[in-house]
VOPAGU-2260 file (C-alpha; in pm, 1 decimal, decimal comma):
REM VOPAGU-2260
SITE   aa  ch    i         X         Y         Z
SITE  UNK   A    0       0,8      -7,0       0,7
SITE  UNK   A    1     137,8     338,3     -79,5
SITE  UNK   A    2     243,7     560,9     223,3
SITE  UNK   A    3       6,1     872,8     219,7
SITE  UNK   A    4     303,7    1068,2     271,2
SITE  UNK   A    5     483,9     982,3     -54,9
SITE  UNK   A    6     248,2    1243,8    -218,6
SITE  UNK   A    7     408,6    1526,2       6,5
SITE  UNK   A    8     774,3    1381,0     -13,4
SITE  UNK   A    9     812,7    1349,0    -424,2
SITE  UNK   A   10     954,4    1688,7    -550,3
SITE  UNK   A   11     691,3    1929,4    -655,6
SITE  UNK   A   12     795,7    2067,9   -1007,7
SITE  UNK   A   13     611,6    2207,9   -1308,2
SITE  UNK   A   14     502,2    1945,2   -1526,7
SITE  UNK   A   15     710,2    2054,6   -1832,2
SITE  UNK   A   16     998,4    2031,6   -1612,6
SITE  UNK   A   17     905,6    1670,0   -1485,1
SITE  UNK   A   18     833,7    1540,0   -1861,9
SITE  UNK   A   19    1203,6    1672,5   -1978,2
SITE  UNK   A   20    1346,3    1500,1   -1679,9
SITE  UNK   A   21    1172,7    1177,5   -1748,3
SITE  UNK   A   22    1271,1    1186,0   -2109,3
SITE  UNK   A   23    1644,5    1259,2   -1992,7
SITE  UNK   A   24    1649,8     931,0   -1754,3
SITE  UNK   A   25    1484,6     720,5   -2020,3
SITE  UNK   A   26    1757,1     823,6   -2267,7
SITE  UNK   A   27    2011,1     802,6   -2004,5
SITE  UNK   A   28    1939,6     403,7   -1947,3
SITE  UNK   A   29    1761,9     308,7   -2262,2
SITE  UNK   A   30    1936,6     533,5   -2547,3
SITE  UNK   A   31    2270,2     543,8   -2402,5
SITE  UNK   A   32    2261,3     220,6   -2194,5
SITE  UNK   A   33    2366,0     335,7   -1838,6
SITE  UNK   A   34    2267,8     206,5   -1508,6
SITE  UNK   A   35    2107,7     400,1   -1238,5
SITE  UNK   A   36    2225,8     461,8   -1007,7
SITE  UNK   A   37    2532,6     599,1   -1148,8
SITE  UNK   A   38    2898,7     685,6   -1091,9
SITE  UNK   A   39    3055,3    1032,6   -1127,2
SITE  UNK   A   40    3307,6     885,7   -1376,0
SITE  UNK   A   41    2993,9     739,0   -1575,9
SITE  UNK   A   42    2859,6    1112,8   -1566,5
SITE  UNK   A   43    3178,5    1252,7   -1681,7
SITE  UNK   A   44    3166,8    1002,1   -1963,9
SITE  UNK   A   45    2829,0    1111,2   -2056,9
SITE  UNK   A   46    2929,8    1462,2   -2068,3
SITE  UNK   A   47    3243,8    1399,8   -2274,0
SITE  UNK   A   48    3040,7    1217,6   -2548,3
SITE  UNK   A   49    2782,4    1460,4   -2577,6
SITE  UNK   A   50    2972,1    1772,1   -2542,7
SITE  UNK   A   51    2950,3    1844,7   -2942,0
SITE  UNK   A   52    2606,5    1728,8   -2974,9
SITE  UNK   A   53    2427,3    1917,3   -2701,0
SITE  UNK   A   54    2441,6    2267,8   -2584,3
SITE  UNK   A   55    2583,7    2325,0   -2244,2
SITE  UNK   A   56    2237,9    2432,5   -2096,2
SITE  UNK   A   57    2102,9    2098,1   -2229,0
SITE  UNK   A   58    2361,9    1928,6   -2034,1
SITE  UNK   A   59    2289,6    2117,8   -1730,2
SITE  UNK   A   60    1902,5    2003,0   -1747,2
SITE  UNK   A   61    2052,4    1649,4   -1782,0
SITE  UNK   A   62    2271,9    1678,2   -1479,8
SITE  UNK   A   63    1974,5    1848,1   -1277,4
SITE  UNK   A   64    1730,4    1510,0   -1390,5
SITE  UNK   A   65    2009,8    1264,6   -1288,1
SITE  UNK   A   66    2070,5    1487,2    -939,9
SITE  UNK   A   67    1684,1    1456,9    -906,4
SITE  UNK   A   68    1680,8    1093,4    -947,3
SITE  UNK   A   69    1974,5    1015,9    -705,3
SITE  UNK   A   70    1849,9    1245,9    -443,8
SITE  UNK   A   71    1498,4    1098,3    -470,5
SITE  UNK   A   72    1632,4     749,9    -445,3
SITE  UNK   A   73    1874,3     794,7    -101,7
SITE  UNK   A   74    2193,3     766,3    -326,7
SITE  UNK   A   75    2491,4     995,9    -322,5
SITE  UNK   A   76    2450,9    1286,0    -602,4
SITE  UNK   A   77    2743,3    1205,1    -850,9
SITE  UNK   A   78    2654,1    1531,9   -1051,3
SITE  UNK   A   79    2794,1    1719,7    -762,4
SITE  UNK   A   80    3164,9    1589,2    -796,7
SITE  UNK   A   81    3447,1    1826,4    -889,3
SITE  UNK   A   82    3544,4    1644,3   -1185,4
SITE  UNK   A   83    3190,4    1627,0   -1333,0
SITE  UNK   A   84    3165,0    2031,2   -1263,0
SITE  UNK   A   85    3515,3    2095,8   -1412,5
SITE  UNK   A   86    3416,0    1891,5   -1726,7
SITE  UNK   A   87    3095,7    2095,2   -1788,0
SITE  UNK   A   88    3273,8    2424,7   -1759,4
SITE  UNK   A   89    3519,9    2333,0   -1992,2
SITE  UNK   A   90    3269,4    2213,0   -2247,2
SITE  UNK   A   91    3129,5    2593,8   -2208,2
SITE  UNK   A   92    3468,4    2720,7   -2263,6
SITE  UNK   A   93    3515,4    2490,4   -2577,0
SITE  UNK   A   94    3177,6    2465,9   -2732,8
SITE  UNK   A   95    3029,8    2807,4   -2688,5
SITE  UNK   A   96    2691,8    2838,7   -2863,9
SITE  UNK   A   97    2441,9    3113,7   -2917,5
SITE  UNK   A   98    2146,2    3098,3   -2660,9
SITE  UNK   A   99    1817,3    3097,7   -2846,0
SITE  UNK   A  100    1565,1    3331,0   -2746,9
SITE  UNK   A  101    1182,6    3407,5   -2826,6
SITE  UNK   A  102    1137,4    3659,0   -3088,7
SITE  UNK   A  103     984,3    3958,9   -2859,4
SITE  UNK   A  104     652,0    4078,2   -2989,0
SITE  UNK   A  105     643,9    4438,8   -3047,1
SITE  UNK   A  106     369,8    4660,2   -2930,7
SITE  UNK   A  107     254,6    4767,9   -3294,6
SITE  UNK   A  108     223,4    4389,7   -3396,7
SITE  UNK   A  109      24,4    4336,0   -3090,3
SITE  UNK   A  110    -200,8    4608,5   -3180,9
SITE  UNK   A  111    -236,7    4458,4   -3514,7
SITE  UNK   A  112    -299,9    4115,4   -3370,7
SITE  UNK   A  113    -575,1    4274,9   -3150,7
SITE  UNK   A  114    -752,7    4451,4   -3413,1
SITE  UNK   A  115    -766,2    4128,3   -3614,3
SITE  UNK   A  116    -945,6    3952,5   -3325,4
SITE  UNK   A  117   -1168,6    4232,0   -3271,1
SITE  UNK   A  118   -1277,3    4175,7   -3627,2
SITE  UNK   A  119   -1390,6    3830,0   -3547,0
SITE  UNK   A  120   -1543,9    3897,9   -3236,2
SITE  UNK   A  121   -1771,9    4133,9   -3431,0
SITE  UNK   A  122   -1829,6    3837,9   -3703,6
SITE  UNK   A  123   -2132,4    3588,7   -3740,7
SITE  UNK   A  124   -1891,5    3288,2   -3670,3
SITE  UNK   A  125   -1987,3    3155,9   -3293,0
SITE  UNK   A  126   -1681,7    2970,1   -3254,2
SITE  UNK   A  127   -1434,9    3212,3   -3405,8
SITE  UNK   A  128   -1576,0    3469,0   -3189,9
SITE  UNK   A  129   -1546,6    3238,0   -2885,9
SITE  UNK   A  130   -1195,2    3178,4   -2954,5
SITE  UNK   A  131   -1114,1    3535,6   -3036,8
SITE  UNK   A  132   -1240,5    3649,1   -2713,3
SITE  UNK   A  133   -1013,6    3389,1   -2544,1
SITE  UNK   A  134    -717,7    3450,6   -2739,2
SITE  UNK   A  135    -754,6    3848,2   -2689,8
SITE  UNK   A  136    -758,9    3804,7   -2306,1
SITE  UNK   A  137    -480,7    3562,4   -2315,1
SITE  UNK   A  138    -244,6    3752,6   -2545,1
SITE  UNK   A  139    -317,1    4083,3   -2339,3
SITE  UNK   A  140    -278,7    3940,2   -1986,9
SITE  UNK   A  141      38,7    3761,9   -2122,8
SITE  UNK   A  142     180,1    4057,9   -2277,3
SITE  UNK   A  143      76,7    4318,2   -1998,6
SITE  UNK   A  144     207,7    4114,5   -1675,2
SITE  UNK   A  145     482,7    3947,6   -1860,4
SITE  UNK   A  146     335,7    3594,1   -1777,0
SITE  UNK   A  147     515,1    3264,6   -1853,0
SITE  UNK   A  148     344,9    3038,8   -2059,0
SITE  UNK   A  149     315,7    2781,0   -1787,0
SITE  UNK   A  150     164,6    3077,7   -1537,1
SITE  UNK   A  151    -115,9    3153,6   -1801,5
SITE  UNK   A  152    -201,9    2792,7   -1816,8
SITE  UNK   A  153    -221,8    2763,3   -1431,0
SITE  UNK   A  154    -451,6    3072,3   -1383,9
SITE  UNK   A  155    -781,0    2975,2   -1215,3
SITE  UNK   A  156   -1118,4    3166,5   -1210,8
SITE  UNK   A  157   -1190,0    3149,5    -853,8
SITE  UNK   A  158    -841,8    3257,6    -762,3
SITE  UNK   A  159    -879,7    3575,0    -927,1
SITE  UNK   A  160   -1057,5    3888,8    -836,5
SITE  UNK   A  161   -1192,0    4152,8   -1101,9
SITE  UNK   A  162   -1232,0    4520,9   -1002,5
SITE  UNK   A  163   -1420,2    4644,8   -1320,8
SITE  UNK   A  164   -1284,3    4938,9   -1473,3
SITE  UNK   A  165   -1005,1    4934,3   -1211,6
SITE  UNK   A  166    -780,6    4618,0   -1206,0
SITE  UNK   A  167    -755,6    4243,7   -1189,5
SITE  UNK   A  168    -592,2    4085,8    -905,0
SITE  UNK   A  169    -460,4    3760,0   -1005,8
SITE  UNK   A  170    -334,3    3462,7    -781,3
SITE  UNK   A  171     -19,1    3271,6    -904,7
SITE  UNK   A  172      -3,0    2959,0    -685,6
SITE  UNK   A  173     360,1    2916,0    -776,1
SITE  UNK   A  174     604,7    3034,8   -1041,2
SITE  UNK   A  175     961,4    2957,0   -1137,9
SITE  UNK   A  176    1124,1    3197,9    -895,5
SITE  UNK   A  177     882,9    3105,3    -602,5
SITE  UNK   A  178    1091,1    2808,3    -485,9
SITE  UNK   A  179     890,2    2782,4    -138,4
SITE  UNK   A  180     534,1    2765,3    -312,4
SITE  UNK   A  181     389,3    3032,7    -110,0
SITE  UNK   A  182     225,4    3189,0    -404,4
SITE  UNK   A  183     171,1    3567,2    -474,5
SITE  UNK   A  184    -105,8    3784,5    -582,6
SITE  UNK   A  185     -28,1    4018,3    -884,3
SITE  UNK   A  186    -227,2    4322,6   -1029,8
SITE  UNK   A  187    -303,0    4399,1   -1400,1
SITE  UNK   A  188    -403,7    4734,4   -1443,4
SITE  UNK   A  189    -705,2    4870,3   -1651,1
SITE  UNK   A  190    -568,7    5049,5   -1990,1
SITE  UNK   A  191    -736,1    5300,9   -2187,9
SITE  UNK   A  192    -690,3    5063,6   -2490,0
SITE  UNK   A  193    -550,7    4702,9   -2528,1
SITE  UNK   A  194    -712,0    4674,8   -2176,7
SITE  UNK   A  195    -612,4    4301,6   -2015,0
SITE  UNK   A  196    -890,8    4369,9   -1736,8
SITE  UNK   A  197   -1157,7    4429,7   -2023,3
SITE  UNK   A  198   -1044,4    4136,3   -2215,0
SITE  UNK   A  199   -1046,4    3927,1   -1934,2
SITE  UNK   A  200   -1401,7    4046,2   -1810,5
SITE  UNK   A  201   -1537,2    3978,5   -2189,7
SITE  UNK   A  202   -1395,1    3612,2   -2197,6
SITE  UNK   A  203   -1546,3    3515,8   -1851,9
SITE  UNK   A  204   -1909,4    3670,9   -1969,0
SITE  UNK   A  205   -1912,4    3485,0   -2301,6
SITE  UNK   A  206   -1766,1    3171,8   -2175,9
SITE  UNK   A  207   -1952,5    3181,8   -1845,6
SITE  UNK   A  208   -1660,9    3011,2   -1648,4
SITE  UNK   A  209   -1688,6    3005,9   -1256,6
SITE  UNK   A  210   -1427,4    2823,3   -1171,2
SITE  UNK   A  211   -1129,9    2626,2   -1291,2
SITE  UNK   A  212    -881,5    2702,6   -1541,8
SITE  UNK   A  213    -900,9    3042,2   -1717,1
SITE  UNK   A  214    -735,1    2923,7   -2040,6
SITE  UNK   A  215    -884,9    2648,0   -2218,7
SITE  UNK   A  216    -879,1    2429,8   -2546,4
SITE  UNK   A  217   -1207,4    2514,7   -2797,2
SITE  UNK   A  218   -1277,4    2235,6   -3018,0
SITE  UNK   A  219   -1444,1    2282,3   -3360,0
SITE  UNK   A  220   -1779,8    2274,0   -3234,8
SITE  UNK   A  221   -1740,5    2545,8   -2978,9
SITE  UNK   A  222   -1711,3    2322,5   -2697,6
SITE  UNK   A  223   -1474,5    2447,2   -2408,3
SITE  UNK   A  224   -1249,1    2181,1   -2249,9
SITE  UNK   A  225   -1271,8    2129,6   -1867,9
SITE  UNK   A  226    -901,7    2087,0   -1862,5
SITE  UNK   A  227    -660,1    2408,4   -1920,0
SITE  UNK   A  228    -438,5    2464,4   -2223,9
SITE  UNK   A  229     -79,5    2316,5   -2174,3
SITE  UNK   A  230     234,9    2548,4   -2190,9
SITE  UNK   A  231     281,9    2468,9   -2571,0
SITE  UNK   A  232     -45,3    2550,5   -2666,8
SITE  UNK   A  233      11,5    2920,6   -2573,2
SITE  UNK   A  234     227,7    2936,2   -2863,6
SITE  UNK   A  235      19,4    2767,4   -3059,7
SITE  UNK   A  236    -304,0    3014,7   -2982,2
SITE  UNK   A  237     -94,9    3300,9   -3028,5
SITE  UNK   A  238      29,2    3198,3   -3362,0
SITE  UNK   A  239    -319,6    3104,1   -3450,5
SITE  UNK   A  240    -437,4    3436,0   -3344,2
SITE  UNK   A  241    -176,7    3605,4   -3570,6
SITE  UNK   A  242    -280,6    3370,5   -3868,9
SITE  UNK   A  243    -661,5    3439,7   -3827,9
SITE  UNK   A  244    -612,7    3813,7   -3810,9
SITE  UNK   A  245    -414,9    3777,5   -4166,0
SITE  UNK   A  246     -77,3    3837,4   -4011,9
SITE  UNK   A  247     263,1    3613,9   -3968,0
SITE  UNK   A  248     308,0    3522,3   -3618,6
SITE  UNK   A  249     541,0    3228,8   -3667,8
SITE  UNK   A  250     819,5    3371,7   -3521,3
SITE  UNK   A  251     637,3    3411,7   -3203,0
SITE  UNK   A  252     622,4    3178,8   -2906,6
SITE  UNK   A  253     455,0    3176,9   -2574,2
SITE  UNK   A  254     808,8    3368,1   -2439,1
SITE  UNK   A  255     729,3    3644,7   -2679,3
SITE  UNK   A  256     478,1    3794,1   -2456,5
SITE  UNK   A  257     719,0    3824,9   -2182,7
SITE  UNK   A  258     988,8    3922,1   -2409,5
SITE  UNK   A  259     773,8    4178,1   -2558,7
SITE  UNK   A  260     649,7    4354,5   -2277,9
SITE  UNK   A  261    1023,9    4368,4   -2138,5
SITE  UNK   A  262    1142,0    4553,9   -2452,9
SITE  UNK   A  263     811,6    4798,5   -2453,3
SITE  UNK   A  264     861,3    4866,8   -2065,1
SITE  UNK   A  265    1271,1    4950,3   -2139,4
SITE  UNK   A  266    1182,4    5148,7   -2442,6
SITE  UNK   A  267     911,1    5352,3   -2225,3
SITE  UNK   A  268    1194,1    5455,2   -1973,1
SITE  UNK   A  269    1105,0    5198,3   -1704,9
SITE  UNK   A  270    1406,1    5188,8   -1479,7
SITE  UNK   A  271    1576,9    4840,9   -1448,9
SITE  UNK   A  272    1438,0    4849,1   -1090,8
SITE  UNK   A  273    1077,3    4908,0   -1185,4
SITE  UNK   A  274    1089,3    4636,4   -1427,7
SITE  UNK   A  275    1250,8    4373,5   -1203,5
SITE  UNK   A  276    1002,7    4456,8    -946,0
SITE  UNK   A  277     709,5    4447,1   -1144,8
SITE  UNK   A  278     822,5    4104,5   -1354,9
SITE  UNK   A  279     963,4    3932,6   -1052,3
SITE  UNK   A  280    1301,3    3910,4   -1165,3
SITE  UNK   A  281    1566,7    3873,1    -875,3
SITE  UNK   A  282    1897,6    3992,7   -1058,1
SITE  UNK   A  283    1980,0    4215,2   -1332,7
SITE  UNK   A  284    2125,9    3953,9   -1570,7
SITE  UNK   A  285    1774,3    3783,0   -1547,6
SITE  UNK   A  286    1616,3    4123,4   -1651,6
SITE  UNK   A  287    1862,8    4197,5   -1943,1
SITE  UNK   A  288    1822,9    3865,8   -2123,2
SITE  UNK   A  289    1465,1    3983,6   -2206,4
SITE  UNK   A  290    1524,4    4313,7   -2309,5
SITE  UNK   A  291    1580,1    4376,6   -2674,7
SITE  UNK   A  292    1750,8    4719,2   -2712,7
SITE  UNK   A  293    1896,1    4904,1   -2988,0
SITE  UNK   A  294    2199,4    5134,5   -2913,5
SITE  UNK   A  295    2130,0    5502,4   -2986,7
SITE  UNK   A  296    2394,4    5570,6   -3256,8
SITE  UNK   A  297    2186,4    5891,1   -3363,2
SITE  UNK   A  298    2259,7    6022,4   -3714,3
SITE  UNK   A  299    2560,9    5780,8   -3761,1
SITE  UNK   A  300    2299,4    5479,0   -3781,7
SITE  UNK   A  301    2231,9    5408,7   -4146,9
């Protein structure tokens, strides 16, 4: 019989992270042919054999998966050995790679997309209208609060408080930087245009949702799923919203909303501290990775 305490002893992680870890472990045992538990020497050999095919960040993810498995099963963590860490550092030095980032969503493109969704909302196609209301709320909330895709997917109707015409109080039960899972309430302000608060209110009104996930799949007959969107689904929704608006959104992902807001705020003269406090970044390096800046070379620029 399973001990009830096991539920609270297992590591709590985002679903996407857990899926990646499980994939790493399957590959480590079945694809690469190693055994668990593993020794430090085995982990070093694994890093060396994948140094030229996997990025250092991917190798770091693999080490994290192996570390969690060993700790969770009561074994010494082989990834903490000095030799493993030295090998990873040298791989980073000898095989530098450009870190791929999501394309930031510019405000002007956001405006064009929302204008297209507004046309769908005014149309006579009930399913298209329903999806347009959902997409508008998701995109505007994701942009103006710089939500991660998984945060948007975990939003629940009963946890939010709508103050009509003023603001929306959104409860995040957990986030990437909330290691203790204490949760936090963040505010979305009502805006004169591209308003996330009005978009949220409109979506709840037409969907008649009173509890459960805020953002959900909608099938071809206009039936709203009881389950919430998955993080990968946010990218699909964003690109489909652009396509339905007659625009090209293939370069954008769910993270484009977060990067787009950070770039807009920087261009709007927000201080770094203001941006970090609003988004929830703890260090300047994290913030600067999200900002797409253009140096002001003035008349010298072609």
